[in-house]
LUMTOR-995313 format. One record per atom (N, C-alpha, C): x negated, y, z negated; residue in one letter. Coordinates in pm, whole numbers, plus 32768, in hexadecimal, padded with zeros to 4 digits. Layout:
// residues N
XYZA
...
***
This chain:
// residues 400
7FA17F818006X
800280068001X
7F9B80807FFEX
7FBD80D2805FX
7F6C814A8071X
7F9E81B6800DX
7F5182127FF7X
7F62827A7F86X
7F6B830D7FD8X
7F9883717F85X
7F9F83F07FBDX
7F1E84427F7FX
7EE384977FB8X
7E8F84FA7F84X
7EE285527F35X
7EBD857C7EC7X
7F0585DB7E63X
7EB7864D7E25X
7EED86A37DFEX
7EA787197DB3X
7ECB87237D23X
7E6D87167CCAX
7E8687077C2DX
7E2E876F7BF9X
7E5C87BF7BA8X
7E06881E7B57X
7DC388727BBBX
7DFA88957C22X
7DAB88F87C70X
7D4388B57CC2X
7D3288267CCAX
7CD287E97D29X
7D1187837D71X
7CDE87627DEEX
7CFC86E47E34X
7CE086667DFDX
7D3085FF7DFBX
7D17857B7DE9X
7D1A85227E58X
7CAD84E27E87X
7CBD84907EECX
7CAE83F97EC2X
7D1683B57EECX
7D1983287EE3X
7CB282D17F34X
7CA082587F1CX
7C4D82117F76X
7CA481DA7FFBX
7D1981F17FE6X
7D7E81C3805FX
7DBF8227808EX
7DAF82A280AFX
7DFE831B80DBX
7E5683028159X
7ED0832B813DX
7F21833E81BDX
7EFB83BE8209X
7EE383B28281X
7EAB844282C6X
7F0B84398349X
7F5F84A38358X
7FA984A683CDX
7F4384EA843BX
7F7384B984BEX
7F3084DA8530X
7F8F850485A2X
7F71856D85EFX
7FB9858E866BX
7F5F857A86E3X
7F9685208745X
7F3384F287A7X
7F1B858687FEX
7F8685CF8810X
7F69864A8865X
7F9D862D88F7X
7F9786A6893FX
7FB986AD89CDX
7F5386918A2DX
7F78867C8AB1X
7F18866A8B14X
7EB586038AF2X
7E4486238ADEX
7DD885AA8AC2X
7DD285828A33X
7E3285C189E6X
7E3885A5895DX
7E3684F98934X
7E9B84B9897AX
7E9884238955X
7E1483E98971X
7DCD840389E4X
7D4B83C58A11X
7CDE83E989A3X
7CE4845D8970X
7C5E847C8928X
7C9B844D8896X
7D1384538867X
7D32841C87F2X
7D0B838D87CDX
7D39833F8838X
7D2F82A68829X
7C8E828A8817X
7C4682D18874X
7BB182C18877X
7B6D82E787E9X
7B9E834887B1X
7B788385873AX
7B90833686BEX
7C1982FC86C9X
7C3E82B48652X
7BE9823A863FX
7BC581FB86B7X
7B69818586B4X
7AEB819E8660X
7AB082198677X
7A44824C8636X
7A5582508598X
7ABC82A58573X
7AD382BE84F4X
7AE5823B8493X
7B4381D284CFX
7B428161848AX
7ABB8106847EX
7A75811A84E2X
79EB80CB84F5X
799081098480X
799481838474X
793881CC8428X
795C81BE8383X
79E081B0836AX
7A0D819C82E3X
79E2810D82B5X
79FE80AE8318X
79F08029830BX
794C800582F2X
78F980498339X
786A803F832BX
7836807682A2X
787780E58281X
78348128820FX
787880E38187X
78EE80C08191X
791D808C8110X
79437FEF8104X
79307FAA8175X
79507F1F816DX
79D57EEA8140X
7A3A7F41815CX
7AC17F178130X
7AEC7F5080AEX
7A997FA38068X
7ABC7FD37FE7X
7B0C8050800FX
7B0B80988073X
7B5D810180ADX
7B8D80E2812EX
7BFD812D8152X
7C3E811181CBX
7CA4819581E1X
7CC181B18259X
7D2B821A8274X
7D9681DC82B0X
7E1A81FE8284X
7E9481C182B1X
7ED582318312X
7EBD822B8387X
7EF0829683F0X
7F7C829883F5X
7FAF8310840AX
805283288411X
806483788486X
809C834D84F8X
80AD83AC8562X
812884108546X
811684908564X
817184F48562X
817E853785E4X
81EC857D85FCX
81FB85B18687X
81ED86478698X
81B3867386F7X
81B587008721X
819A870D87B2X
81BA877887E5X
81A4879F8876X
81FA874E88E0X
81DD87258951X
822186DE89AFX
826D8668897EX
821386178935X
824985998906X
82CA85A588B3X
82AF86098859X
831E863387F1X
839F866D8847X
838286B488AAX
83E886E388FDX
844786738942X
840086148972X
842585A089B2X
847C853D8961X
8448852E88D6X
847784C6887BX
84DB850A880CX
84C1858387F2X
851185C7877EX
8558863987AAX
854586658834X
858C86E88864X
85608761882DX
84E2876287EDX
84B087E487CAX
840D87DB87CDX
83D6884A87ECX
8342884A87F0X
82FF88318768X
833C88628703X
82F1884C8678X
8374882F8617X
838B87C08602X
83EF878A85A2X
83C787B98506X
843687C884C5X
842487F38438X
83DE877E83F5X
84068703842CX
83BF868383CFX
8329868883E8X
82EE86C1844AX
826886B4846EX
821487138407X
825887A183EEX
821987F3839CX
822587B7830DX
8299877C82E5X
829F8748826DX
823986D4824AX
821F868982BFX
81C0861B8295X
8131864F828AX
810F86C082C8X
807B86EB82A3X
808C8724822DX
80E6875581F9X
80F587A08178X
80FC87428114X
813486CD8122X
8149866280C6X
80C4861980A7X
808585F98129X
800185AA8130X
7F7F85FF811BX
7F90867B8137X
7F1886D5810CX
7EAD86DB8179X
7E91866D81AAX
7E2C86608221X
7E61862F829AX
7E42865C8301X
7E6A86328386X
7E1B864283EFX
7E1C8612846AX
7DC2862584E4X
7E268620855CX
7DF7867885B0X
7E4986848635X
7DF0869A86A9X
7E2C86628720X
7DEC868187ABX
7E1C870387DCX
7DF5872B884CX
7E2387B9888AX
7EAA87C48897X
7EE088328898X
7F72885088C6X
7F7888B78918X
7FCA88A68980X
7FD9891389FAX
8018899389BDX
7FD289FA89E9X
801A8A8889BEX
802C8AD28A4EX
80A18AF98A77X
80A88B468AF1X
80818BD28AEBX
80378C108B51X
80088C9D8B4EX
806E8CF18B8DX
80788D6B8B45X
80CA8DD28B79X
81628DC28B61X
81918D4B8B5EX
821E8D368B42X
82398CAD8B0AX
82B28C958AECX
82C78C108ABDX
82D28C118A22X
82C58B9E89E9X
82CA8B7A8953X
824B8BAF891DX
824E8BD8889CX
81D88C078851X
817A8B858834X
81068BA0880EX
808E8B3D8804X
80CC8AF0877CX
80C98A69878EX
80EF8A0A8724X
807689FF86C2X
7FF28A2586FBX
7F7E8A1D86A8X
7F898A928641X
7FC08B068672X
7FC18B838620X
80368B6E85BFX
80A08B2E85EDX
81148B16858EX
80F38AB78524X
80A18A53852EX
806F89F884CDX
80318A618468X
7FC78AAE8494X
7F798AF3844DX
7FCD8B5783E5X
80278B8C8416X
80878BEB83BDX
80DE8BAC8369X
811F8B43839EX
818F8B0B8352X
81508ABD82D1X
80CF8A7382F0X
808D8A378282X
80278A868239X
80248B068267X
7FC88B6B8227X
7F288B318232X
7F058AFE82A2X
7E828AC282B3X
7E328B4B82DAX
7DF78B828286X
7DCF8C19829BX
7D488C0C82C3X
7CFA8BAE82B5X
7C608B9F82E4X
7C588B34835CX
7C2E8B7E83C1X
7BFA8B1B843AX
7B778B048433X
7B3E8A97841AX
7AA58A8683FDX
7A828A38846AX
7A0C8A6384A6X
79D68A2A8525X
793C8A31851DX
790589AC84E4X
7883899B84EFX
784489908569X
77C989C78592X
779E89BF860BX
770489968606X
76DE892E8632X
765588FE8642X
764D88A486BCX
75CD889086E2X
75B2884F8759X
75A687B18737X
75E787688781X
75DE86CC8774X
757686B287DFX
74FE868187B2X
748286578804X
74AF8611887CX
7470864488F6X
74968605896AX
7500864089BFX
755986938978X
75BE86D989C7X
757C873E8A19X
75A987578A9DX
756187C08AF1X
759C88448ACBX
754488A78AB8X
755A89288A7BX
751D89948AD1X
755D8A068ADBX
75338A728B3CX
74C58ABC8B01X
749A8ABE8A88X
74418B088A43X
73B78AC28A36X
73458AFA8A18X
72C98AAE8A14X
72B28A6D8996X
72E98A9B8920X
72D68A4A88A2X
73548A338858X
73B589F2888DX
743B89DC8856X
742D89A587BAX
73BA8956879EX
73B189268719X
739F89A786ABX
73878A1E86C6X
737D8A74866AX
74028ABC8645X
74708A9E8685X
74F68ABD865FX
753C8A5D8608X
75578A888593X
75A18A2E852EX
75E98A8884E0X
76708AAD8500X
76A98B0B84B0X
77358AC98493X
77898B018423X
78178AE18405X
78518B5B840BX
78BD8B60845AX
79188BEC8471X
798B8BD6842FX
79A58C2183D3X
7A1F8C378386X
7A688CA883BCX
7AE68C918409X
7B2D8CF5844CX
7BBC8CEC840BX
7BE08D6A83E6X
7C5F8D8F83A5X
7CD48D678404X
7D318D0983D6X
7D8E8CCE842EX
7E1B8D11843EX
7E3C8D6583DFX
7EC48D9783C5X
7EDC8E298408X
7E868E7C8406X
7E9B8EF58425X
7E618F2784A7X
7E388FB484B6X
7DEF8FD08533X
7E558FCD8599X
7E268FC28611X
7E8B8FA88690X
7EDD8F31867BX
7E998EC78647X
7EEF8E52863FX
7F648E5285E1X
7F758ECF859CX
80068ED58563X
806D8ED185CBX
80528EF48653X
80B08EF886C2X
811E8F4686AFX
80FB8FCB866FX
815C903F8666X
814C909086E4X
81A4908D8743X
818790D187BEX
821690F187FEX
821A915C8859X
8290916A88A9X
825D918C893AX
82BB91608992X
829F91618A2BX
829F91F38A61X
824892068AD3X
825392928AFEX
82D992B88B2EX
8302933A8B17X
837F93798B38X
83EC933A8AEAX
83DE92EF8A90X
845092AC8A3EX
8476932D89E3X
8508932989B9X
853193848946X
84DA939088CAX
84B0930A88A5X
845F930A882FX
83D893508837X
838D932E88B1X
8308936688CAX
831F941188C5X
838C942388FDX
83A294C38904X
83B994F78888X
83F394BC8830X
840994F087A0X
838295028758X
83499487876EX
82B7948F8726X
826094F48755X
8257951287E2X
8200958D8813X
8230960A87DFX
82B4961E87DAX
82EC969187A8X
82BC96AF8717X
82CD963D86C5X
82BC96418639X
821696748629X
81C696318676X
814196468667X
811196D48685X
815F970686F6X
8151979F8719X
817097F786B5X
81E397D48678X
8215983485FEX
81AC98258587X
819297A6856CX
8133979684FCX
80AD97CC850FX
806997D38583X
7FF897FD859BX
7FE498278630X
801598BE864FX
801998E686D3X
7FA698D98724X
7F3098F386F5X
7EB298E68735X
7E95985B8775X
7EB698038719X
7E98976E873EX
7F0F97358790X
7F70975B8778X
7FF9971B87C0X
7FEC975B884AX
7FC297C68870X
7FBC981288EFX
7F6997A1894CX
7F0A9761890AX
7EC097098963X
7F07967E8998X
7F80966B8965X
7FC495EB8976X
8022960E89FAX
801195C78A64X
805C95DF8AE8X
80EB95B18AD1X
814C95DF8B1BX
81CF95C08AF9X
81F495268B32X
81A194FE8B8EX
81BA94788BBCX
815E94168B73X
8128942F8AFEX
80D793C78ABDX
8119936F8A6EX
80F292EC8A70X
8127928A8A11X
80D2929F898BX
810D927A891DX
80DF929F889BX
80D4922E8840X
8069921C87F6X
804591C987A4X
800F91F58728X
803291B986A8X
800391E88633X
7F96918085F9X
7F3A91C185B9X
7ECD91698587X
7EB9917E84E9X
7F0A913184ACX
7EFC91498404X
7E7E90F783DDX
7E2991388383X
7DD190DB8334X
7DD7911B829DX
7DDF90CF8248X
7E0F90E481C0X
7D9890BC815FX
7D9690F280E1X
7D3390E18091X
7D4690488063X
7DBD90308046X
7DD98F9E7FF3X
7D9D8F338068X
7DC98F3680E1X
7DAB8ED7813EX
7D188EDF8156X
7CD08F50815FX
7C3C8F5D816EX
7BFE8F1C80F5X
7C0B8F338078X
7BE18F13800DX
7BD78E677FFDX
7C4E8E238038X
7C578D9F802CX
7BF98D588098X
7BF58D9A8109X
7BA38D56816EX
7B108D6F8150X
7AF08DE0811DX
7A668DFE80ECX
7A558D8D8075X
7A988D7D8015X
7A978D237FA9X
7A6E8C987FDAX
7ABA8C768038X
7AB88BE88079X
7A258BD780B2X
79F48C488101X
79698C348138X
79018C3180BFX
79158C8B806DX
78B58C867FEEX
78AD8C067FA4X
79228BCD7F88X
792A8B4C7F4EX
78E88AD57F94X
79008AE2801CX
78B88A6E8070X
78378A878070X
77FB8B0B8073X
776C8B278072X
77358AE77FFDX
775C8AED7F91X
771F8AD77F07X
77368A2F7F0EX
77AB8A007F2AX
77C389647F26X
775389107F92X
773C895A7FF8X
76EC89158065X
766189468077X
7631899E8016X
75A989B5800DX
757E8A088085X
75E08A6880C7X
75AB8AB68137X
756B8B24810DX
752D8B6C8174X
74BC8BBE815DX
74FB8C638148X
755F8C888193X
75888D138199X
76158D1881C0X
764F8D8781AFX
76D78DA981D2X
76CD8E238223X
77238E338298X
771D8EAD82ECX
77AC8ED58313X
77DE8F4382DEX
78518F7D8304X
784F8FAF838AX
78A58F8B83E8X
78A68FAF8483X
793590088485X
7919907F84D0X
798C90C884D7X
796A9142853AX
79E391928553X
79C391FB85ADX
79F892848568X
79B9929684F1X
79E292FF8497X
79AD937D84C5X
794E937D851AX
79289409854AX
798B945885A4X
79F0940285DEX
7A52944F8622X
7ADC943A85D0X
7B0693BD8595X
7B8E93B18561X
7B5B93A784BDX
7B5494308496X
7B2994408404X
7B7D9413839AX
7C05940B83ABX
7C6893E78343X
7C99935E8344X
7C72931983B5X
7C8D928883B4X
7C0D923083AAX
7BBB923C8423X
7B4691D0841AX
7AD2922583BFX
7ACE92A683B7X
7A7B92E18352X
7A9892CC82C4X
7B2D92BF82B0X
7B53929D8223X
7B3992078216X
7B4891B7826DX
7B2591278272X
7A809121822FX
7A2A916D826FX
799B91728232X
79A0919981A5X
79D3920A818BX
79D3924B8100X
7A1591E88090X
7A8A91B380B0X
7ACD914E8064X
7A6A90CE8044X
7A3A90A680B8X
79D79030809AX
796B9056803EX
792590D28050X
78B590DF7FF3X
78EE91087F69X
796A91357F58X
7997914F7ED2X
79A090C47E81X
79E2906C7ED8X
79F68FD47E90X
796D8FA67E69X
79008FAE7EBAX
78918F787E9DX
78568FC07E0AX
785790387E07X
782790867D90X
7889905F7D1FX
791190537D27X
795B903B7CB4X
795F8FB67C7EX
79548F467CD8X
79598EC67CB5X
78F08E717CC7X
78838E957D17X
781D8E337D44X
77998E6E7D26X
77908ED97CDDX
77098F0D7CD0X
769F8EBB7C99X
76D18E487C57X
766A8DF37C22X
761C8D957C8EX
766D8D7C7CFBX
76498D377D64X
76188D6A7DEDX
76568DF07DF3X
762D8E3F7E87X
76078EC47E54X
75BC8EF37EADX
758F8F847EABX
75AE8FD17F32X
75E2903F7F2BX
75EC90987FABX
756290B97FE9X
753F908A8072X
74C390A98092X
74A891488098X
7444915F8080X
740991FA8092X
742092427FF1X
747491F97F9AX
749292437F2AX
742791F77EAEX
73D192397E86X
737192117E1BX
731691A77E66X
72BB918D7E0AX
7256912B7E37X
728D90A67E52X
724490597EB9X
72638FD27ED6X
72508F797E60X
72B18F1D7E59X
72A38EB47DEBX
72C88E327E17X
72DA8DCB7DCFX
73018D427DE1X
73888D3E7E18X
73DE8DA87DF2X
74778D9C7E28X
74818D957EC2X
74F18D6E7EE2X
750A8D557F79X
75258DEA7FAAX
74EE8E1A801FX
750B8E8E805FX
75928EA38098X
75DE8F0A808BX
76478F2180E7X
763D8FA18133X
76428F9D81C2X
763B9010820CX
76B5902B8269X
76B2907F82BCX
771B908F8320X
76D790BD83A9X
772790A38419X
770590BD8497X
777690E484E3X
775A9152854EX
77C2917485ADX
77D5910485FBX
785490E8862AX
7888907A8672X
7837906F86ECX
783490D78742X
77F990BE87D1X
776890A987ADX
772590E7875EX
768E90C0873FX
768A903C8707X
76DD8FF686CBX
76D48F7786AEX
76CE8F198712X
771D8F388782X
77178EE08800X
768A8ED2882AX
76558F3A882CX
75B38F35884FX
75638EEA87DFX
75798EFC8765X
752D8EBE870BX
752D8E2D8711X
75AB8DEA872AX
75B48D588732X
75618D2787A3X
75488D738812X
75028D3D886AX
74688D50886AX
74268DCC883AX
73BA8DFB882CX
737B8DDF87B1X
73B88DD2873AX
738D8DBC86BFX
73D88D62865BX
74068CF38694X
74608CA58653X
743C8C7485CFX
73BA8C4F85B8X
73818C188546X
738C8C7884CDX
73BB8CFE84E5X
73BC8D56847BX
74488D588445X
749A8D08846DX
75288D0D8426X
75558C79840CX
75B58C8583B7X
75E28BFB836FX
76708BF68362X
76C78C37830EX
77438C3182F5X
77788CC9832DX
77DF8CC38380X
78108D4A83B4X
78AC8D4D838EX
78D08DC2836BX
79598DD68344X
79948E4C837BX
7A088E3483D3X
7A398E978432X
7ADD8EA1842CX
7B078F268456X
7B948F208474X
7BBC8EC684DEX
7C2D8EC68502X
7C5A8E5C8557X
7C2D8E6585ECX
7C328ECA8630X
7C128EC986BAX
7B778ECC86CCX
7B2C8F11867EX
7AA18EFA868DX
7A778E638672X
7AB58E248619X
7A838D9F8603X
7AA98D3C866DX
7B1D8D6186B7X
7B4D8D108729X
7AD58D21878BX
7AB58D8A87BAX
7A518DA28813X
79D28D6487F9X
79B18D8B877FX
791F8D6F875DX
790A8CDA874BX
797E8C86870EX
79688BFE8702X
794B8BAD878AX
79A08BE287F6X
79938BA78865X
79148BC488B1X
78E38C5188A3X
78668C7188D8X
77F98C1D8896X
77EF8C108812X
77888BBD87D4X
77968B2E8802X
78088AF7881AX
78108A66883BX
77E18A6888C6X
77FB8ACD892AX
77B78AB789B4X
77078AB9899DX
76E08AE9893DX
764F8AE28935X
76208A55891DX
76668A0088E2X
7643898688B9X
769189178912X
76CC8939898EX
76F888D589F6X
778C88EE8A03X
77DD893B89BBX
7873895789E2X
78C58924897CX
794E894E8992X
79AB892C8930X
79C088808927X
79A288548999X
79A787AF8998X
7963876D8923X
78FF87B488DDX
78B587848868X
78C487E687FDX
7934881E87EFX
7946887F8782X
79C5885A8724X
799F883886A1X
7A238819864CX
7A53888C8603X
7AB6887385C2X
7AF888EC8581X
7B7188B8851DX
7B8E890A84BBX
7C0288E98469X
7C4A8965843CX
7CBF8965841BX
7D1489D583E3X
7D2989A58351X
7D0C89E882ECX
7D0189CD826EX
7D408A3C8211X
7DA18A1781AFX
7DD88A77814BX
7D908A5C80D3X
7DD28A7E805AX
7DAC8A567FE9X
7D7E89C47FCBX
7DCC89778004X
7DC688E17FF4X
7DE988948086X
7E5488C980C5X
7E79887E8139X
7E0C888B81A6X
7DFE882D81FEX
7D948831825BX
7DC287F782DCX
7DBD88378353X
7DE287F983D4X
7D7087F2842BX
7D29877E843DX
7CBA8783849FX
7CE68775852FX
7C9E87AE8587X
7CB887B38620X
7C5387B5867EX
7C70877A86FAX
7C0A8795875DX
7C2C882A8792X
7BBA887C87AAX
7BB1890287B8X
7BD089308840X
7BD888D188A7X
7BEE88F1892FX
7C8088E8895BX
7CA388EF89D6X
7D2188EE8A07X
7D5D885F8A2DX
7DCA88558A58X
7E0587D18A76X
7DE787A38B0AX
7DB787F08B58X
7D8687D18BECX
7DDE87678C19X
7E64879E8C48X
7ECA87318C77X
7E9C86FC8CFAX
7E5387378D42X
7E3386EA8DD3X
7DE386768DAEX
7D9686608D43X
7D5085E58D29X
7DAE857F8CD2X
7E2985A38CAFX
7E7885508C4AX
7E7684BF8C81X
7E6A84618C38X
7E7283CB8C40X
7E0A839A8CB1X
7DA283E28CC4X
7D3383B58D17X
7CBC836F8CD0X
7CC083788C4BX
7C6783388BF6X
7BD983618C2AX
7BC783EB8C2FX
7B5F84238C79X
7B02848C8C19X
7B4684CE8BC4X
7B0C85498B88X
7AC685228B0DX
7A74857C8AE5X
7A11856F8A6CX
7A66858889EBX
7A6285138990X
7AB1852A8910X
7A5B8558889BX
79E2859588C9X
798785B0886BX
79C386278804X
7A0386918824X
7A3386E087C1X
7A9486AE875FX
7AFA865B8791X
7B508615872CX
7AF585B686D3X
7A9785738701X
7A41851086ABX
79FB85558647X
79BE85DD8665X
798086278615X
79E1866C85A3X
7A64867D85DAX
7AB886B78580X
7ADE865B8518X
7AED85D2853CX
7B04856F84DCX
7A97855A847EX
7A0D856C84A7X
79A1856D8441X
79AC85CF83DCX
79E1864D8408X
7A0486BA83ABX
7A76868C8339X
7AC58643837CX
7B3586238325X
7B1D85B082AFX
7ABD854E82EDX
7A818504828CX
7A2485308221X
79DB85AF823EX
799485EE81E3X
79FB862B817BX
7A5A866581B3X
7ACC86A88156X
7AFF864180F0X
7B0F85C68125X
7B30856780C9X
7ADB85388051X
7A608566805FX
79E4854B8016X
79A384C6803EX
79D0849980C0X
7988842B8100X
7914844A814DX
78B184848123X
784184B78162X
77E6845381B0X
77E583DA8177X
7799836A81AAX
77D0834C8230X
7869833A8243X
7897832082B1X
789483968323X
78A8841582DCX
788C84798345X
78038477837FX
779B846B833EX
771884628376X
770B83E883D9X
7747838283B7X
77498310842AX
778B833D84A7X
77F683818496X
783483BE851BX
77D184108563X
779C846D8524X
773C84C78569X
76BD847B85A2X
7692841B8562X
763083BE8582X
765483748605X
76C7833B8601X
76EA82F4866EX
76FF834386F1X
772F83B586E6X
77518415875DX
76CE843D8790X
7670845D8734X
75E184918761X
7597841987ACX
75A6839D877BX
7568833287BBX
75908319884FX
761883148852X
7659830488CCX
762E8367893AX
763083E78915X
761084568970X
75798439899BX
751E842E8932X
7491840B894CX
7482839989B3X
74E1833089A5X
74D282C089FBX
74F982D28A92X
7537834D8AA1X
756483968B27X
75DC83288B54X
762783048AF7X
769D82BF8B1FX
7714830C8AF6X
773B836A8B4CX
779E83D88B2AX
780A83EC8B98X
786E84458B6AX
78D8845E8BCAX
78AD84BA8C33X
78FE84C18CA1X
78CF85138D1EX
789F85958D05X
78D485E98CA8X
78A986708C97X
781A867C8C62X
77F186208C19X
7766861F8BF0X
770885CF8C5FX
773B85738C94X
76F185268CF7X
76C385728D61X
771285CD8D96X
76F5861D8E0FX
767D86828DE7X
7664867C8D6EX
75EF86E88D41X
757A869E8D15X
758086198D13X
750A85C38CC4X
74DF85618D3DX
745D85898D5FX
741D85328DBEX
741984978D8AX
744184388DDCX
743783AF8DB9X
74AB837B8D5CX
750283C58D42X
757983B48CEEX
75D283498D2FX
761282F78CD7X
7679829A8D07X
770082CB8CDCX
775D82E98D39X
77DF831C8D23X
784682B28CDEX
787082C88C74X
78E6826C8C37X
796182B08C29X
79BB82628C0AX
7A4482988BF2X
7A5D82D48B60X
7AB583138B49X
7AD1833D8AC3X
7AE682CD8A64X
7B1982668A7BX
7B2C81E38A1BX
7AAE81B38A09X
7A6981968A86X
79DC815E8A7AX
797D81A58A1FX
7980823A8A3AX
792B829289DEX
794E8276894AX
79CB8275891FX
79FA8267889CX
79C081DF8867X
79D7817088BDX
799080E78890X
790880EE886AX
78B8812988CCX
7826813C88C1X
77FD8188883DX
784E81ED8835X
7837823C87B4X
783C81DD873DX
78AA8198873BX
78D8814786BFX
785C80D386B0X
782C80B2871EX
77BB8050871DX
7746808486E4X
771880FC8717X
76A6813C86F3X
7690817C8675X
770D817F8622X
76FB81BA85AFX
76C88158852DX
76DB80D8855EX
76B080788500X
7608806684ECX
***
C-alpha cells in the first residue's frame, strides 16, 4: 500500500513509497514521459534495492483531459497535486495570441507555486555553442506569480484599455501622454511580499546546497518602483533575517559569509556567456527569469537538456521546460533529457539524492557514448541515432 507525502509541523514528511501524480503532456509528452519513467524506476531500484519505490498515479491536463474529461484542466487534477504535494508533468500546449490561457501558468497561480527553479549546468558530451560550457553552473529562481505573468491586460482599442489610458493620463499627465490611443495595455505588479518569499527560497537553497553566491537580477535602472523595488526588498530581507549567513557585496570587509550582489538584467545576459563561473544562484522577477533561464540553457546545449520545477512553500510540480512539439507527436523521436533531469530534481526534493545522482550519471554516460536522439546526433560526429524509448532504456542501463 503506497503512502502520501505529508506536511507536519511545518516540514515535509516523505514515506518510502510515495504516491506521485504525473501528467503525460501534449504532443511529444507521452513519448518522453514513458522514456523518463523507465529511468526513474531504474534509479530508485538501483539505489535502494526495493526499500523505496514510487507509486505513479496518472492525472489529466491538456489535450488528453479535453478528450477524456471535457476540460483542459479538471478540478480533480489540481486537487490531486495539492493532496499528494509532489507531481511531475510533460509539456502542455499553449496557443499564441489567442485561445485558452496557459495551463502551466494556471497551475502556478492556483497552487501558488511561486518559485520557478531552473538549474542550468552542462551534461558532459552535449554539443554546446560556447567554448567552455563546463564553467556555467547556475540555479535560477524566477518569481512565478507576478510581473507580466499575472496576465492583467486589455486589448488595443477595447473600452477597458481606453479607460486605463484615460486614468493614467489623469493620474500622471506627463507619463500618460506617451501612451498611444491604440495601445494594448498590460499591468506589471511586483509586491514586497512576493519578492521576499522568492528571495527567501533562493537564500535557503543556497545555504542548504552549499552554493557560493546569490545575484539579484533586475531592470531597476528603468523600472524603479517594480524591479528596482525587487532589488531593494531582496537586500532588505538579507539584512533583516540572514545577516549571519550572507553579506551584501561591497558593504564592509569581505568575510566567510556568502556574498549577495545584483546585476542589471541585460548585462546579466552577457555575463552568463563571458563570465559564467562568477555566478551561482540567480533570483529574478518573472520575465527576466524566463528569458535568462532559456539563454543560459542555450549555452549548455538547449532546452532539451534543461530541467525545471515550480515550487511553493511545500507543493512542487516538476516539468519538462520545452514545448510540446506536436509535429513530432507519436514518432518516438525526440530527446527526453529535460524531463529526465527534472525527475532527478524531483528525487532530490524527496531526499533521495542517491537516486538523483544515478539519473544524472546514466544520462551523462549515454551522451558520452554518443547514443543519442536525432537532435544531438546531428551535432555529434560518429553518433548513433536512437529513438526516445531506446534512449531512456540506455540511460536506465548506464546508471547502474
